[in-house]
N, C-alpha and C positions, 0 to 999 in steps of 0.2 A: 403477433407475439405479445404475450403478457409478461410484464415485469413483476418480480416479487422482491420483497425486502430481504436483504442478506441476513444471515444468522449473526448472532452477537460475536461469535468467534471470528468470522470472516471480517466483520467490520472492525473489530479491535486489531486484528492482524494488519489490515490495510492502514489503519491510523498509525500504528507503531512503525511500519515501514516508511510511511510518509514523513513522520517526525524524524526518523533516522536519516532520511535523505536530505532534510533541510538543515540539520545540525552543522555540516561543513560550511554552508553558506553563512551561518551566524558566527563562525569562527571556532566552534567546538569540534575538534578533530576526533573523528572516529576512524581509525586507520583502515578498517575493513571496508567501510562504506564510502569513504572520501573519494576514492578514485572512480567509483561507480554510482554516484549519487543520482545521476539522471536515470540510470537503469533501475535503480531501487525504487524511485518514484514511479516509473512506468510500470513496474511489477505491482506496486501498491494499487495503482489505478486498474490494472488488468484483473487483479484479485477482486477488487470491489465491483467491477463491471461483471465479472463472472458470477459473483454472488447475487447480482440483480437479474441476470439473464437466466441462470439455471435454478430451477425450483428445488428447494431443499438444501441448497449450498450456502 
C-alpha cells in the first residue's frame, strides 16, 4: 500500500476539527463540540488518515 499526501482541503479540515476538539480542554467553551470533543478529535484523525490512504482525497 502506497501512501499519498492529503490535499490541502483535507488537511485544513482535519486541523480545524482538531483545534475545535482541544478548545474545551483549554477552558474555551464551544457548546456544540464540548460534549463530543473526543469524537471530534477521532473524526479529525480519521479524515487525515483517509486523506493519506486514498489517492486523490
